[in-house]
C-alpha positions as CSV (number, residue, x, y, z in Angstrom):
1,X,-5.1,21.3,17.9
2,X,-4.1,20.0,14.5
3,X,-5.4,16.6,13.3
4,X,-3.1,13.8,12.5
5,X,-3.5,14.2,8.7
6,X,-2.4,18.1,8.8
7,X,0.4,16.8,11.6
8,X,2.0,13.6,10.1
9,X,3.2,15.3,6.7
10,X,5.7,17.7,8.8
11,X,7.9,14.7,9.3
12,X,8.0,14.1,5.4
13,X,9.1,17.6,4.3
14,X,12.1,17.4,1.9
15,X,13.7,20.0,3.8
16,X,12.8,18.6,7.1
17,X,14.2,15.2,6.4
18,X,17.7,16.5,5.0
19,X,18.0,18.9,7.9
20,X,17.6,16.4,10.3
21,X,19.8,13.7,8.8
22,X,19.7,10.0,8.9
23,X,18.7,10.1,12.8
24,X,15.8,12.5,12.1
25,X,14.8,10.8,9.2
26,X,14.6,7.4,11.1
27,X,12.6,8.9,14.1
28,X,10.1,10.6,11.4
29,X,9.6,7.4,9.6
30,X,9.2,5.5,12.8
31,X,6.7,7.7,14.3
32,X,4.7,7.6,11.0
33,X,4.7,3.8,11.2
34,X,3.7,3.9,14.9
35,X,0.8,6.1,14.1
36,X,-0.1,3.8,11.4
37,X,-0.1,0.7,14.1
38,X,-1.9,2.9,16.5
39,X,-5.3,3.0,14.6
40,X,-4.3,6.7,12.9
41,X,-4.5,5.4,9.3
42,X,-7.7,4.1,7.9
43,X,-7.8,0.2,7.0
44,X,-6.7,-0.8,3.5
45,X,-9.5,-0.5,0.6
46,X,-7.8,-2.8,-1.7
47,X,-9.1,-6.2,-2.6
48,X,-11.7,-8.0,-4.6
49,X,-15.2,-8.0,-4.1
50,X,-17.9,-10.3,-5.5
51,X,-21.4,-9.1,-6.6
52,X,-24.3,-10.9,-7.9
53,X,-25.7,-14.1,-7.4
54,X,-25.6,-17.7,-9.1
55,X,-24.5,-17.3,-12.8
56,X,-24.4,-13.6,-12.6
57,X,-21.8,-13.2,-10.3
58,X,-18.8,-10.7,-11.1
59,X,-15.7,-9.3,-9.2
60,X,-14.6,-5.9,-9.1
61,X,-11.1,-5.1,-7.6
62,X,-10.4,-2.0,-5.7
63,X,-7.1,-0.1,-5.1
64,X,-6.4,1.6,-2.1
65,X,-6.0,5.5,-2.3
66,X,-4.3,6.3,1.2
67,X,-2.3,9.5,2.4
68,X,-5.4,11.1,3.6
69,X,-5.1,14.7,4.3
70,X,-2.9,15.4,1.4
71,X,-2.8,19.2,-0.1
72,X,-4.7,20.2,-2.6
73,X,-3.4,20.7,-6.5
74,X,-3.9,24.3,-7.7
75,X,-2.4,23.5,-11.2
76,X,-5.4,22.0,-12.7
77,X,-9.2,21.9,-13.3
78,X,-10.9,22.3,-11.1
79,X,-8.5,24.8,-8.9
80,X,-8.0,23.4,-6.4
81,X,-8.6,19.5,-6.6
82,X,-7.3,16.3,-5.3
83,X,-7.4,16.9,-1.3
84,X,-9.3,14.1,0.4
85,X,-9.4,13.7,4.1
86,X,-9.7,10.0,4.4
87,X,-8.7,6.6,2.8
88,X,-10.9,5.4,0.1
89,X,-10.7,2.7,-2.6
90,X,-11.4,3.0,-6.4
91,X,-12.1,0.7,-8.8
92,X,-8.5,-0.7,-10.6
93,X,-10.4,-0.9,-14.1
94,X,-13.4,0.9,-15.6
95,X,-16.8,-0.9,-15.4
96,X,-17.3,-3.7,-18.0
97,X,-20.0,-4.7,-19.9
98,X,-20.0,-8.3,-18.4
99,X,-20.8,-6.2,-15.2
100,X,-23.9,-4.4,-16.8
101,X,-24.8,-7.4,-18.3
102,X,-25.1,-9.3,-15.0
103,X,-26.8,-6.2,-13.3
104,X,-29.3,-6.5,-16.1
105,X,-30.2,-10.2,-15.7
106,X,-30.9,-9.6,-12.0
107,X,-33.1,-6.5,-12.3
108,X,-35.5,-7.1,-15.2
109,X,-37.6,-3.9,-14.3
110,X,-34.4,-1.4,-14.4
111,X,-32.6,-2.2,-17.6
112,X,-29.5,-0.4,-18.3
113,X,-28.7,0.5,-21.8
114,X,-25.1,0.5,-23.0
115,X,-23.0,-0.4,-26.2
116,X,-22.0,-4.0,-27.1
117,X,-18.5,-4.5,-28.1
118,X,-17.6,-7.5,-26.0
119,X,-18.1,-8.4,-22.4
120,X,-14.4,-6.8,-21.3
121,X,-15.0,-3.8,-23.1
122,X,-15.8,-0.7,-20.8
123,X,-19.3,-0.3,-20.6
124,X,-20.1,2.9,-22.9
125,X,-23.3,5.0,-23.7
126,X,-24.2,4.8,-20.0
127,X,-25.8,8.1,-18.7
128,X,-24.8,9.2,-14.9
129,X,-28.4,8.5,-13.9
130,X,-27.9,5.0,-15.2
131,X,-24.2,4.4,-13.3
132,X,-26.0,6.0,-10.3
133,X,-28.6,2.8,-10.5
134,X,-25.8,0.6,-10.9
135,X,-23.9,1.9,-7.9
136,X,-27.2,1.8,-5.5
137,X,-27.7,-1.6,-6.4
138,X,-24.1,-2.5,-5.5
139,X,-25.0,-1.4,-2.2
140,X,-28.3,-2.9,-1.9
141,X,-27.4,-6.2,-2.8
142,X,-24.7,-6.5,-0.2
143,X,-26.8,-5.1,2.5
144,X,-25.7,-1.3,2.4
145,X,-27.3,2.0,2.2
146,X,-28.2,3.3,-1.4
147,X,-25.6,6.1,-2.5
148,X,-28.5,8.2,-4.5
149,X,-32.0,9.1,-3.8
150,X,-34.2,8.2,-6.5
151,X,-37.6,9.1,-6.1
152,X,-39.2,8.0,-9.5
153,X,-39.0,4.6,-11.6
154,X,-37.4,5.5,-14.7
155,X,-33.9,4.2,-15.0
156,X,-32.6,7.6,-16.7
157,X,-34.6,9.9,-14.4
158,X,-33.0,12.5,-12.5
159,X,-31.9,11.9,-8.4
160,X,-33.3,14.1,-5.5
161,X,-31.2,15.5,-2.9
162,X,-30.7,13.8,0.5
163,X,-32.5,16.1,3.0
164,X,-31.6,16.9,6.5
165,X,-34.0,14.4,7.8
166,X,-32.6,11.6,6.0
167,X,-30.5,9.2,7.8
168,X,-26.9,9.7,6.1
169,X,-27.6,13.2,5.0
170,X,-24.3,15.1,4.3
171,X,-25.0,18.9,3.9
172,X,-21.5,19.2,2.1
173,X,-22.5,16.7,-0.7
174,X,-26.5,16.4,-0.7
175,X,-25.9,13.9,-3.7
176,X,-24.2,11.1,-1.6
177,X,-25.5,9.1,1.6
178,X,-22.9,9.3,3.8
179,X,-23.7,5.6,4.9
180,X,-23.1,4.2,1.6
181,X,-20.3,2.0,0.9
182,X,-19.9,2.1,-2.9
183,X,-20.5,5.7,-4.7
184,X,-19.1,7.4,-8.1
185,X,-16.1,9.1,-7.4
186,X,-16.3,13.0,-6.4
187,X,-13.9,15.2,-8.4
188,X,-11.4,15.4,-5.5
189,X,-11.7,11.6,-5.2
190,X,-11.2,11.0,-9.1
191,X,-8.4,13.7,-9.3
192,X,-6.1,12.2,-6.6
193,X,-6.4,8.7,-7.9
194,X,-5.1,9.8,-11.3
195,X,-2.8,12.4,-10.9
196,X,-1.4,12.5,-7.1
197,X,1.7,10.7,-6.2
198,X,2.3,10.1,-2.5
199,X,6.0,9.7,-3.2
200,X,6.6,11.8,-6.2
201,X,9.4,13.9,-4.6
202,X,10.8,11.2,-3.0
203,X,11.0,10.3,0.9
204,X,7.3,10.2,1.3
205,X,6.8,13.2,0.1
206,X,3.7,13.8,-2.2
207,X,2.8,15.8,-5.3
208,X,0.8,16.0,-8.5
209,X,1.8,15.0,-12.0
210,X,0.2,16.2,-15.2
211,X,-0.7,13.1,-16.4
212,X,-2.6,9.9,-14.9
213,X,0.5,8.0,-15.8
214,X,3.0,9.2,-13.1
215,X,4.5,12.0,-15.7
216,X,4.3,15.6,-16.5
217,X,5.1,14.2,-20.1
218,X,1.9,12.9,-22.4
219,X,1.6,9.3,-22.4
220,X,2.6,7.2,-25.6
221,X,-0.7,6.3,-27.4
222,X,-1.4,2.7,-27.6
223,X,-4.2,0.4,-28.9
224,X,-4.0,-1.6,-25.6
225,X,-1.7,-3.3,-23.3
226,X,-0.2,-2.5,-19.7
227,X,3.0,-0.8,-20.5
228,X,3.8,2.1,-18.1
229,X,3.6,5.6,-19.4
230,X,1.0,4.4,-22.2
231,X,-2.5,5.3,-22.7
232,X,-5.3,4.4,-25.1
233,X,-5.8,7.6,-27.1
234,X,-5.0,9.0,-30.8
235,X,-6.7,5.5,-32.1
236,X,-9.2,5.4,-35.0
237,X,-12.6,5.8,-33.6
238,X,-13.9,2.6,-35.4
239,X,-11.3,0.7,-33.5
240,X,-13.1,1.4,-29.9
241,X,-11.9,1.3,-26.7
242,X,-9.3,-1.6,-25.1
243,X,-10.4,-4.3,-22.8
244,X,-10.7,-2.8,-19.3
245,X,-7.4,-4.8,-18.0
246,X,-5.8,-3.7,-21.3
247,X,-6.1,0.2,-21.1
248,X,-2.9,1.3,-20.7
249,X,-0.4,2.3,-17.8
250,X,-1.4,2.6,-14.3
251,X,-1.4,5.7,-12.1
252,X,1.0,5.8,-9.1
253,X,-1.6,4.1,-6.8
254,X,-2.2,1.4,-9.6
255,X,-5.2,2.4,-11.2
256,X,-5.6,1.6,-15.0
257,X,-7.0,3.7,-17.6
258,X,-7.6,6.5,-15.7
259,X,-6.4,8.6,-19.0
260,X,-7.5,7.4,-22.1
261,X,-9.8,4.5,-23.1
262,X,-13.4,6.0,-22.0
263,X,-14.2,9.2,-20.6
264,X,-15.5,8.5,-16.9
265,X,-18.4,10.2,-14.9
266,X,-17.6,11.8,-11.6
267,X,-20.3,12.0,-9.0
268,X,-19.9,15.9,-8.8
269,X,-21.8,18.4,-10.5
270,X,-20.2,20.5,-13.2
271,X,-20.3,23.5,-11.2
272,X,-19.1,21.6,-7.9
273,X,-22.1,22.7,-5.8
274,X,-24.2,19.6,-6.1
275,X,-27.4,21.4,-5.6
276,X,-29.8,20.3,-8.2
277,X,-30.4,16.7,-9.3
278,X,-30.6,17.9,-12.9
279,X,-27.0,19.5,-12.9
280,X,-24.6,18.5,-15.7
281,X,-22.0,16.2,-14.0
282,X,-18.1,16.0,-14.5
283,X,-16.5,14.0,-17.2
284,X,-12.6,13.0,-17.0
285,X,-9.7,11.3,-18.7
286,X,-10.3,11.3,-22.6
287,X,-11.2,8.4,-24.5
288,X,-9.3,6.1,-27.2
289,X,-10.3,8.1,-30.4
290,X,-9.6,11.6,-29.3
291,X,-6.1,12.8,-30.6
292,X,-5.0,15.6,-28.0
293,X,-3.2,14.4,-25.0
294,X,-4.9,17.5,-23.5
295,X,-8.1,15.3,-22.6
296,X,-5.9,13.0,-20.4
297,X,-4.2,15.9,-18.2
298,X,-5.0,17.5,-14.9
299,X,-6.3,20.5,-16.6
300,X,-9.1,18.9,-18.5
301,X,-12.6,18.4,-17.3
302,X,-15.5,18.3,-19.3
303,X,-19.5,18.3,-17.8
304,X,-22.8,16.6,-19.5
305,X,-26.4,16.1,-18.1
306,X,-26.8,13.4,-16.1
307,X,-29.0,11.7,-18.7
308,X,-26.6,12.2,-21.5
309,X,-25.2,9.0,-23.0
310,X,-22.3,8.5,-25.6
311,X,-20.6,5.8,-27.1
312,X,-17.4,7.4,-25.3
313,X,-18.4,7.6,-21.8
314,X,-18.2,5.4,-19.1
315,X,-17.4,4.9,-15.4
316,X,-15.8,3.4,-12.5
317,X,-16.7,2.7,-8.7
318,X,-15.2,3.9,-5.4
319,X,-15.8,2.7,-1.9
320,X,-15.1,3.1,1.7
321,X,-14.4,0.2,4.0
322,X,-18.0,-0.1,5.7
323,X,-21.3,1.8,5.8
324,X,-20.0,4.4,8.0
325,X,-19.2,8.3,7.1
326,X,-15.4,8.7,6.6
327,X,-14.0,10.1,9.5
328,X,-10.6,12.3,10.1
329,X,-8.7,10.5,12.7
330,X,-6.9,12.4,15.7
331,X,-3.7,11.2,17.1
332,X,-4.4,8.4,19.7
333,X,-2.8,8.8,23.1
334,X,-0.5,5.5,21.9
335,X,0.7,7.4,19.1
336,X,1.1,10.4,20.9
337,X,3.1,8.6,23.8
338,X,5.2,6.5,21.5
339,X,6.0,9.8,19.4
340,X,7.5,11.4,22.9
341,X,9.5,8.0,23.6
342,X,11.4,8.2,19.9
343,X,11.7,11.9,20.4
344,X,13.3,11.2,24.0
345,X,15.8,8.4,22.3
346,X,16.6,10.8,19.6
347,X,17.7,13.5,22.3
348,X,19.3,11.0,24.2
349,X,21.3,9.7,21.3
350,X,22.4,13.2,20.1
351,X,23.6,13.8,23.9
352,X,25.9,11.0,24.2
353,X,27.6,12.2,20.8
354,X,28.1,15.6,22.2
Protein backbone atom coordinates (compact mmCIF):
# COMPACT_ATOMS: atom_id res chain seq x y z
CA UNK A 1 0.00 0.00 0.00
CA UNK A 2 1.31 3.44 -0.88
CA UNK A 3 1.59 5.79 2.06
CA UNK A 4 -0.39 9.00 2.31
CA UNK A 5 2.74 10.95 1.49
CA UNK A 6 3.28 9.26 -1.85
CA UNK A 7 -0.45 9.10 -2.59
CA UNK A 8 -1.47 12.71 -2.05
CA UNK A 9 0.70 14.27 -4.80
CA UNK A 10 -1.26 12.29 -7.42
CA UNK A 11 -4.04 14.84 -6.92
CA UNK A 12 -1.64 17.67 -7.60
CA UNK A 13 0.12 16.78 -10.83
CA UNK A 14 -0.20 19.62 -13.29
CA UNK A 15 -1.46 17.30 -16.03
CA UNK A 16 -4.00 15.65 -13.73
CA UNK A 17 -5.47 18.94 -12.56
CA UNK A 18 -5.84 20.24 -16.10
CA UNK A 19 -7.33 17.01 -17.41
CA UNK A 20 -9.82 16.78 -14.53
CA UNK A 21 -11.21 20.27 -15.14
CA UNK A 22 -12.54 22.57 -12.44
CA UNK A 23 -14.64 19.91 -10.74
CA UNK A 24 -11.76 17.45 -10.58
CA UNK A 25 -9.51 20.17 -9.22
CA UNK A 26 -12.00 21.02 -6.48
CA UNK A 27 -12.39 17.35 -5.57
CA UNK A 28 -8.64 16.88 -5.35
CA UNK A 29 -8.10 19.97 -3.24
CA UNK A 30 -11.02 19.14 -0.98
CA UNK A 31 -9.65 15.64 -0.51
CA UNK A 32 -6.26 16.99 0.49
CA UNK A 33 -7.90 19.39 2.95
CA UNK A 34 -9.85 16.49 4.44
CA UNK A 35 -6.67 14.47 4.81
CA UNK A 36 -5.04 17.35 6.65
CA UNK A 37 -7.91 17.68 9.11
CA UNK A 38 -8.09 13.90 9.56
CA UNK A 39 -4.65 13.75 11.08
CA UNK A 40 -2.70 12.81 7.95
CA UNK A 41 -0.44 15.87 8.14
CA UNK A 42 1.93 16.49 11.04
CA UNK A 43 1.26 19.50 13.30
CA UNK A 44 2.74 22.90 12.56
CA UNK A 45 6.31 23.60 13.60
CA UNK A 46 6.02 27.37 13.29
CA UNK A 47 6.35 29.49 16.39
CA UNK A 48 8.73 31.06 18.85
CA UNK A 49 10.39 29.07 21.63
CA UNK A 50 12.03 30.63 24.69
CA UNK A 51 15.25 29.11 26.04
CA UNK A 52 17.43 29.91 29.05
CA UNK A 53 16.45 31.42 32.38
CA UNK A 54 16.41 34.73 34.25
CA UNK A 55 18.40 37.45 32.52
CA UNK A 56 19.77 34.84 30.10
CA UNK A 57 16.65 34.01 28.12
CA UNK A 58 16.32 34.28 24.36
CA UNK A 59 13.73 33.44 21.71
CA UNK A 60 14.22 31.25 18.67
CA UNK A 61 11.68 31.43 15.86
CA UNK A 62 10.96 28.28 13.85
CA UNK A 63 9.39 28.03 10.39
CA UNK A 64 7.35 24.99 9.36
CA UNK A 65 8.82 22.94 6.51
CA UNK A 66 5.82 20.89 5.45
CA UNK A 67 4.84 18.97 2.33
CA UNK A 68 6.20 15.67 3.63
CA UNK A 69 7.04 13.02 1.09
CA UNK A 70 8.32 15.47 -1.53
CA UNK A 71 10.48 14.05 -4.30
CA UNK A 72 14.24 14.54 -4.19
CA UNK A 73 16.09 16.95 -6.44
CA UNK A 74 18.52 15.28 -8.84
CA UNK A 75 20.14 18.42 -10.23
CA UNK A 76 22.15 19.68 -7.26
CA UNK A 77 24.75 18.51 -4.77
CA UNK A 78 24.61 15.94 -3.43
CA UNK A 79 22.60 14.07 -6.00
CA UNK A 80 19.95 13.38 -4.89
CA UNK A 81 18.87 15.67 -2.03
CA UNK A 82 15.87 17.37 -0.44
CA UNK A 83 13.41 14.51 0.05
CA UNK A 84 12.02 14.54 3.62
CA UNK A 85 9.20 12.25 4.70
CA UNK A 86 7.97 14.30 7.66
CA UNK A 87 7.10 17.83 8.68
CA UNK A 88 9.78 19.64 10.67
CA UNK A 89 10.79 23.12 11.74
CA UNK A 90 13.89 25.15 11.00
CA UNK A 91 15.18 28.35 12.54
CA UNK A 92 13.98 31.37 10.59
CA UNK A 93 17.33 33.01 11.36
CA UNK A 94 20.88 31.89 11.96
CA UNK A 95 21.95 31.44 15.58
CA UNK A 96 23.09 34.82 16.90
CA UNK A 97 25.94 35.88 19.15
CA UNK A 98 23.39 36.82 21.81
CA UNK A 99 22.18 33.21 21.98
CA UNK A 100 25.71 31.90 22.44
CA UNK A 101 26.47 34.59 25.04
CA UNK A 102 23.49 33.51 27.10
CA UNK A 103 24.33 29.84 26.67
CA UNK A 104 27.85 30.57 27.93
CA UNK A 105 26.50 32.47 30.93
CA UNK A 106 24.46 29.42 31.92
CA UNK A 107 27.17 26.86 31.14
CA UNK A 108 30.40 28.11 32.74
CA UNK A 109 32.08 24.72 32.44
CA UNK A 110 31.42 24.28 28.71
CA UNK A 111 32.12 27.59 26.96
CA UNK A 112 31.61 28.01 23.22
CA UNK A 113 34.12 30.28 21.51
CA UNK A 114 33.01 32.68 18.76
CA UNK A 115 33.75 35.95 17.04
CA UNK A 116 32.50 39.17 18.62
CA UNK A 117 30.83 41.56 16.17
CA UNK A 118 27.56 42.34 17.92
CA UNK A 119 24.73 40.59 19.72
CA UNK A 120 22.51 40.35 16.62
CA UNK A 121 25.26 39.15 14.30
CA UNK A 122 25.39 35.45 13.41
CA UNK A 123 27.65 33.47 15.74
CA UNK A 124 30.74 32.58 13.70
CA UNK A 125 33.95 30.72 14.34
CA UNK A 126 31.79 28.06 15.98
CA UNK A 127 32.83 24.50 15.17
CA UNK A 128 30.37 21.71 14.39
CA UNK A 129 31.17 20.15 17.75
CA UNK A 130 30.40 23.40 19.56
CA UNK A 131 27.16 23.84 17.61
CA UNK A 132 26.19 20.30 18.64
CA UNK A 133 26.90 21.16 22.31
CA UNK A 134 24.59 24.18 22.00
CA UNK A 135 21.86 22.05 20.43
CA UNK A 136 22.19 19.43 23.16
CA UNK A 137 21.65 22.15 25.76
CA UNK A 138 18.52 23.35 23.93
CA UNK A 139 17.20 19.83 24.42
CA UNK A 140 18.28 19.06 27.97
CA UNK A 141 17.36 22.50 29.33
CA UNK A 142 13.80 21.95 28.11
CA UNK A 143 13.46 18.38 29.37
CA UNK A 144 14.21 16.66 26.07
CA UNK A 145 16.72 14.03 24.97
CA UNK A 146 20.17 15.25 23.87
CA UNK A 147 20.63 14.91 20.12
CA UNK A 148 24.35 14.05 20.08
CA UNK A 149 26.41 11.64 22.16
CA UNK A 150 29.46 13.25 23.75
CA UNK A 151 31.58 10.94 25.89
CA UNK A 152 34.38 13.39 26.73
CA UNK A 153 34.35 16.78 28.42
CA UNK A 154 36.06 19.05 25.90
CA UNK A 155 33.69 21.50 24.23
CA UNK A 156 35.35 20.85 20.85
CA UNK A 157 35.69 17.07 21.21
CA UNK A 158 34.10 14.80 18.61
CA UNK A 159 30.88 12.94 19.26
CA UNK A 160 30.49 9.18 19.56
CA UNK A 161 27.88 7.26 17.57
CA UNK A 162 24.63 6.18 19.17
CA UNK A 163 24.54 2.39 19.51
CA UNK A 164 21.76 -0.15 19.06
CA UNK A 165 21.36 -0.48 22.83
CA UNK A 166 20.74 3.26 23.29
CA UNK A 167 17.18 4.53 23.54
CA UNK A 168 16.50 6.60 20.42
CA UNK A 169 19.10 4.81 18.29
CA UNK A 170 18.44 5.20 14.57
CA UNK A 171 20.43 2.86 12.37
CA UNK A 172 19.91 5.19 9.41
CA UNK A 173 21.53 8.09 11.28
CA UNK A 174 23.80 7.10 14.20
CA UNK A 175 24.68 10.79 14.73
CA UNK A 176 21.23 11.96 15.89
CA UNK A 177 19.16 10.50 18.69
CA UNK A 178 15.68 10.08 17.26
CA UNK A 179 14.09 11.22 20.55
CA UNK A 180 15.70 14.67 20.38
CA UNK A 181 13.50 17.66 19.64
CA UNK A 182 16.23 20.07 18.50
CA UNK A 183 19.14 19.23 16.19
CA UNK A 184 21.33 20.49 13.37
CA UNK A 185 19.58 20.10 10.01
CA UNK A 186 20.57 17.11 7.92
CA UNK A 187 21.64 17.65 4.32
CA UNK A 188 18.11 16.79 3.17
CA UNK A 189 16.42 19.04 5.75
CA UNK A 190 18.67 22.00 4.95
CA UNK A 191 18.36 21.50 1.19
CA UNK A 192 14.57 21.30 1.26
CA UNK A 193 14.23 24.42 3.42
CA UNK A 194 16.46 26.32 1.00
CA UNK A 195 15.52 25.20 -2.49
CA UNK A 196 12.13 23.46 -2.45
CA UNK A 197 9.00 25.43 -3.32
CA UNK A 198 5.74 23.56 -2.65
CA UNK A 199 3.99 25.66 -5.30
CA UNK A 200 6.74 26.19 -7.85
CA UNK A 201 4.64 24.90 -10.75
CA UNK A 202 1.34 26.26 -9.45
CA UNK A 203 -1.80 24.53 -8.17
CA UNK A 204 0.13 22.99 -5.31
CA UNK A 205 2.77 21.32 -7.47
CA UNK A 206 6.24 21.58 -5.96
CA UNK A 207 9.72 21.77 -7.41
CA UNK A 208 13.23 23.04 -6.74
CA UNK A 209 14.88 26.35 -7.50
CA UNK A 210 18.60 26.84 -8.08
CA UNK A 211 18.86 29.52 -5.39
CA UNK A 212 17.32 29.81 -1.90
CA UNK A 213 15.46 32.98 -2.83
CA UNK A 214 12.90 31.10 -4.92
CA UNK A 215 14.57 31.70 -8.27
CA UNK A 216 16.78 30.10 -10.90
CA UNK A 217 18.53 33.45 -11.28
CA UNK A 218 21.27 34.53 -8.88
CA UNK A 219 20.13 36.80 -6.04
CA UNK A 220 21.01 40.48 -6.12
CA UNK A 221 24.01 41.08 -3.79
CA UNK A 222 23.28 43.28 -0.79
CA UNK A 223 25.00 44.31 2.43
CA UNK A 224 21.77 43.75 4.34
CA UNK A 225 18.01 44.12 4.22
CA UNK A 226 14.95 41.96 3.68
CA UNK A 227 14.13 42.64 0.02
CA UNK A 228 12.94 39.58 -1.88
CA UNK A 229 15.48 38.17 -4.31
CA UNK A 230 18.52 39.55 -2.46
CA UNK A 231 21.28 37.83 -0.50
CA UNK A 232 24.26 39.02 1.56
CA UNK A 233 27.26 38.09 -0.58
CA UNK A 234 29.78 39.77 -2.86
CA UNK A 235 30.66 42.26 -0.10
CA UNK A 236 33.95 43.54 1.28
CA UNK A 237 35.19 40.95 3.75
CA UNK A 238 35.98 43.58 6.39
CA UNK A 239 32.32 44.59 6.45
CA UNK A 240 31.29 41.37 8.16
CA UNK A 241 27.90 39.64 8.00
CA UNK A 242 24.53 41.34 8.37
CA UNK A 243 22.34 40.99 11.46
CA UNK A 244 20.52 37.66 11.41
CA UNK A 245 17.11 39.32 10.87
CA UNK A 246 18.47 41.55 8.10
CA UNK A 247 20.16 38.89 5.98
CA UNK A 248 18.40 39.21 2.62
CA UNK A 249 15.34 37.72 0.97
CA UNK A 250 13.58 34.63 2.28
CA UNK A 251 13.20 31.16 0.83
CA UNK A 252 9.77 30.04 -0.44
CA UNK A 253 9.05 28.67 3.05
CA UNK A 254 10.02 32.00 4.66
CA UNK A 255 13.51 31.21 5.99
CA UNK A 256 16.08 34.02 5.91
CA UNK A 257 19.77 33.88 5.06
CA UNK A 258 20.01 30.35 3.66
CA UNK A 259 22.00 31.92 0.85
CA UNK A 260 24.86 34.22 1.85
CA UNK A 261 25.64 35.93 5.17
CA UNK A 262 27.51 32.95 6.71
CA UNK A 263 28.17 29.34 5.77
CA UNK A 264 25.99 26.98 7.80
CA UNK A 265 26.83 23.58 9.26
CA UNK A 266 24.78 20.58 8.24
CA UNK A 267 24.43 17.68 10.63
CA UNK A 268 25.46 15.22 7.90
CA UNK A 269 28.97 14.04 7.19
CA UNK A 270 30.70 14.99 3.98
CA UNK A 271 30.23 11.47 2.61
CA UNK A 272 26.61 11.36 3.91
CA UNK A 273 27.31 8.09 5.77
CA UNK A 274 27.31 9.53 9.33
CA UNK A 275 29.51 6.59 10.28
CA UNK A 276 32.31 8.30 12.22
CA UNK A 277 32.33 11.05 14.81
CA UNK A 278 35.50 12.50 13.29
CA UNK A 279 34.18 12.64 9.71
CA UNK A 280 33.98 16.01 8.01
CA UNK A 281 30.59 17.76 8.07
CA UNK A 282 28.72 19.54 5.33
CA UNK A 283 28.66 23.34 4.98
CA UNK A 284 26.24 25.21 2.73
CA UNK A 285 25.00 28.59 1.62
CA UNK A 286 27.99 30.83 1.04
CA UNK A 287 28.94 33.93 3.02
CA UNK A 288 29.02 37.72 2.80
CA UNK A 289 32.64 37.98 1.59
CA UNK A 290 32.38 35.44 -1.25
CA UNK A 291 32.03 36.94 -4.72
CA UNK A 292 30.56 34.00 -6.63
CA UNK A 293 26.82 33.34 -6.58
CA UNK A 294 27.67 29.67 -7.17
CA UNK A 295 28.33 29.24 -3.44
CA UNK A 296 24.66 30.04 -2.78
CA UNK A 297 23.34 27.58 -5.35
CA UNK A 298 21.95 24.08 -4.94
CA UNK A 299 25.07 22.75 -6.70
CA UNK A 300 27.52 23.97 -4.04
CA UNK A 301 28.36 21.96 -0.92
CA UNK A 302 31.57 22.03 1.13
CA UNK A 303 32.73 20.01 4.12
CA UNK A 304 35.26 20.44 6.92
CA UNK A 305 36.31 18.57 10.04
CA UNK A 306 33.89 18.88 12.98
CA UNK A 307 36.43 20.78 15.13
CA UNK A 308 37.10 23.35 12.36
CA UNK A 309 36.44 27.00 13.26
CA UNK A 310 36.26 29.85 10.76
CA UNK A 311 35.02 33.43 10.87
CA UNK A 312 32.62 32.74 7.97
CA UNK A 313 30.95 29.66 9.47
CA UNK A 314 27.77 29.65 11.55
CA UNK A 315 24.69 27.48 11.94
CA UNK A 316 20.94 27.29 12.51
CA UNK A 317 18.75 24.84 14.43
CA UNK A 318 16.03 22.46 13.25
CA UNK A 319 13.24 20.89 15.31
CA UNK A 320 10.49 18.31 15.59
CA UNK A 321 7.16 18.87 17.35
CA UNK A 322 7.89 16.57 20.29
CA UNK A 323 10.41 14.11 21.66
CA UNK A 324 9.23 11.41 19.31
CA UNK A 325 10.86 10.10 16.14
CA UNK A 326 9.20 11.32 12.91
CA UNK A 327 6.62 8.96 11.50
CA UNK A 328 5.27 8.72 7.96
CA UNK A 329 1.49 8.60 8.47
CA UNK A 330 -0.80 6.22 6.63
CA UNK A 331 -4.21 7.41 5.37
CA UNK A 332 -6.73 7.24 8.20
CA UNK A 333 -10.00 5.41 7.76
CA UNK A 334 -11.77 8.76 8.09
CA UNK A 335 -9.71 10.21 5.26
CA UNK A 336 -10.34 7.19 3.04
CA UNK A 337 -14.09 7.37 3.74
CA UNK A 338 -14.04 11.08 2.96
CA UNK A 339 -12.23 10.52 -0.31
CA UNK A 340 -14.79 7.90 -1.27
CA UNK A 341 -17.62 10.31 -0.51
CA UNK A 342 -15.99 13.04 -2.55
CA UNK A 343 -15.48 10.66 -5.44
CA UNK A 344 -19.14 9.57 -5.34
CA UNK A 345 -20.27 13.21 -5.30
CA UNK A 346 -18.08 13.95 -8.31
CA UNK A 347 -19.42 10.97 -10.26
CA UNK A 348 -22.99 11.92 -9.37
CA UNK A 349 -22.44 15.44 -10.65
CA UNK A 350 -20.97 14.18 -13.92
CA UNK A 351 -23.90 11.75 -14.34
CA UNK A 352 -26.44 14.52 -13.78
CA UNK A 353 -24.82 16.51 -16.61
CA UNK A 354 -24.80 13.57 -19.03
